C-alpha positions, 0 to 999 in steps of 0.5 A: 649856466643855471645855479642850483637854485634855478634848477630847484626853483624850476622844480618847485614851480613846475614839478611835484612841489607845486601844490596849487592850481595852474598859475601865471608863472611869469609873475612868480619868476619876476618876483623871485628875481627881485627877491634874488637881487635883494639877497645876493650877499646871503646866498644860502638864506637867499635860496631858502627864503626864495623856496619858501616864498615860491611855495607858500606865498606865490602858489595858490592855497592847498586844494580844499578837502572834498567833504562830499566825495564819499556821498557823491560816490555812493549816491551817484554810483551807476554800477549798482543802478542807483539812478540818482537824479539830484542831490542837494544839501542846504546848510545854514541857509547855503547850498553846500553840495549840488549835483545832477545826473542822467539828464536832470538839471536845476531847472527841470521839474521832478515828480514828487510822488508821495512827497506830495502828501507832505506838501498837502499837509502843509497846505491843510495846516495853513488852511486850518490857521486861516479858519477854513476848517479845524483839525477836529472837524468831522467829515460829516459836517462839511459841505461835500455834496450828498453823493459823497456824504452818502459814503459815510453811511456805508459804515457807522464808524465813518461818522466819527472820521475827522480831518486829524484822522486823515492828516495822520493816516488813521482813517481806518479805511481799507486801502491797498497801497501796492504798486509793482508788487500787486497791481491787480489788487491795488487801491492806489493804482485804481484810484490814480489810473482806473475807475477812481480817477474821476473823483479820487477822494470819493473813491477812497472814502467809499471803501470799506472800513477796516477799523475805528478812526484814530486807532490804527495807522495805515499808510494810505494815499486815499486818506490824503486825497480825501483830505484834499477833497475836504479842504477844497470843499471848505474854501471860498469860491475865489480860492478853490483852485488857487489857495496853495499858490496864493498862500504858500507857493507864490509867497515863497517864489515856488514854481509848482505844477500840481495835477488835479483829478477830473473833479478839480481836486489836487491829487495830494497823494502823488502828483506835485512837480517842482524843481530841486531847489524848490523842494529844498525851499519847502524843507527850509521852511520847516527848518526855520519854524514855518518862516520863509525870509521875512514871511511867516507862512505857517505858525511855528507850532504847526511847523513843529507838528512835522517833527511830532509823532501822531496820537495814533502811535500811542494806540494799542492797535498801532503799537502792536503793529509796530511791535510785530514789525520790528522783528522784520524791519523796524518801521518809521513812525508817521507824524503829521504829514511826515515820517520820523526816525524815532524809537517808541516806548510802550507802557501798554505793551511793556516794550520798546520799538527801536528807531529804524535808522540807529546810526543817524539822529532821531531829531529829524523829519522825512518827506518820502516818495516812491522810487527814492524821493526824499527831503530830510530836515535836520534841525540840530545841523541846520540842514536839509538834504534832498535826493531825487531819483528813479530807484529800482534797486535795493542797493540804495540804503537811505540810512547809509546815504544819510549817514554819509551826508550827515558826516559830510555836513559835520566835517564841512561845518567844523572846517567852515564855522 
């Protein structure tokens, strides 16, 4: 014969009132029996207390809210062919979300594509700090070899070309950055896979000039490979093949594969490979002002450059380009090896160019790569967001993805101060 309490407590333990996870119910029943003996003379209060104890003391805590559910659903939706391989979110030094798909794992190195340009910029700025070259150095002053220096005589405008112009994609060199949409007219495809692969920097440098250096922003994989050629020529023999590892990768415990062209120069535009967590470390380095653990890898001043608009964005040719483009789709600004979600006010044109992603903060920096690679660094949230994939669908919106990630971070942070 079971009392009403026995029936009800069984329902609490085994039925819908069990808010927790699976537990050792024999332990609960022993505890309830002990409490029942103590409260025999006060049956009503006894039953109430036992129910409260069962529900709130001996059951595990309520299931924690899944702050990442919407982000997870959007990023990894296979119905719309989003082809996400990995998403990791770092917040206040801890990975708070991590998921892999389509056969990718934490240990598998992933192709950076053009995120390599940001890695190249980091290496270049470190070399400037070490005194191997200066941002205002002219290419004509470097020891590039006569054959390469002859490219500078093709057009008088090339004589003023500087390291800073290359860092900020403002060389003025004509270079077609088309992939699937125009492979037969693509400078980048010919450089990476055709006649330019023997010396990619030289191939890009010898192309015709479109404009005076420093006046027009034009995204160019060629600029970054010229930059890496210039850097390697400025290093001492003992570091020509190892500088990025000695200066940055090894001190940060990064396992990096970086392919070279036939001349031995790192392909700074496109061919870096790291694990997802190593990419995240690069973002964290800049989030922390160039510092990794107890090591200052690059100065805080140079780390800030990744969040700073390039000088070319104040030039009239570039301003007109942004102004014309805003009616189609506002463009991200380029910084110093990074992309920026900043609005731009032009006194010269008496116009304001809006930030391309109005629903998210302007205080961030992107590393972006072909087919959907991205590292997003957000100082005001102490966060880094990594997305790796093989995107071939327009259904993936970077702005929506980041909006969901930022909202999830804020909710998680509010619940875990």
